[in-house]
C-alpha positions, 0 to 999 in steps of 0.5 A: 500500499504505501508503495502505491500511494507514493506511485500516486505522488501522495506525500511522505507524511500523508503516506504515514498518516493514512497508514497509521489512522484507524478511521477509514473515513479520516483516511478516505478524506485524506486520499480525496484532498490528494486526489483534489490536489492532482485534479487541481494541478492537472487542470493548471497543466491543461491551461498551460497546454491549451496556451501553449499550442495557441501559441504555436499556431500563428493567427492568419495576417487578416485575423490579426488586422480585423482585431486591430480594426483594420480592413483585410485590404489595408484600409483600416475603418473598422466597419464604419464604411469608406468615407467619400 
């Protein structure tokens, strides 16, 4: 059991508590706390992966200009029409 908990990145202090505490409810709470920490870290990792993937996919030039209010043909204007 100790080896398996360590494989799951449970800290030594938590492993000690899980092994020594006779109350199964307290043990379950310790495991649930660790699970929550892992899930939180996983969510942060997923967000970082998504950000890195966006960095690797450069936006097409037309979309960049449109986001800045420029017309794709370079006229600018941001959708207000052409001045006469």
